[in-house]
N, C-alpha and C positions, 0 to 999 in steps of 0.2 A: 599048501593045499594039494592034496593028491588028485589024481585024474578022475577018480570016482566022484569026489566032491564037486569038481568043476563040471562034470557031466550032469550031475544032479541039479546044480545051480542053473545051467543052461536050459535044461528041460523045464525047470520051474519058471524061468523067464519067458520061454516060448509059450507055455500054457497061459501065463498071465497076459501076454500080448494077445493071444487068441481070444481070451475072455473079453478083453477090452474091445477088440475088433467086433466081436459078436454083439456086445452090448451097444456099440455104435450102430451096427446094422439094425438092431431091434428098434432103436430110436428112429432111424431113417424110415423104416417100413411103417412104423406107427404114425409118424408125421405125414408120410405119403398118403395114407388113407384119408386123413383129414384134409390134406391139400386137394386131393381128387374130388372130394365131396364139395369143397368150397369153389374150386375153379372150374371143374367139369370139363376141362380141355387139356390142361397140362399134365394131368395124372397119368394118362396113357404114355406120353413121351417119357416122363420120369420113370415109369415102371420099365419101359423098354431099356433105358439106360441102366437101371439098377440090375436088370437081368444079365447085362454084359459084365458086371463087376466080378472079379476073380473070386472074391470071398463068397458071393452068392453061388457062382458056378461050382465051387468046391463043396458046397453043402447041398446034397441031392434033395433032401426033404424041403429045405428052404426054397430051392430053385423050383421044385415041382409045385409048391403052394403058390409062389408068386406067378408061375406060368399059368396056373389055374385061374388066377385073378385077371390075367391078361386076356385069355380066350376062354369063354364059357361054352355052354351048350350051343349047338348049331352055329359054331364059329362066331358067336357074338362077342364083341369087345366090351367086356364088363366095365372096364375103366371109363369108357365113353357112354355106354348105354344105360348102365345102372350104377351111378357113383356111390349111392348109399350101400348097395350090396358089396361093391368093391371095397369100401371102407370097412365093412364088417369082416371081410376076408382078411384084410391086412391087419386090423386091430387084433 
């Protein structure tokens, strides 16, 4: 196998791993919305932990959307104050 083929294979594997990681993140975020609506207390802490994830920090659009679910207008904590709205943002 030549070097170009090896490089192409490694890029393909890297992309496939990234797709799998993003799909896992999608499931986590989706489930977090339902968890926050059900528990109304653990959602805030789970979101704070999710914001510290390297995968989330590396995706600016995802990070900003989750950050907007954390703190809303007038510095209200949406995850604590409005769990159904929080769920809508995450879903």
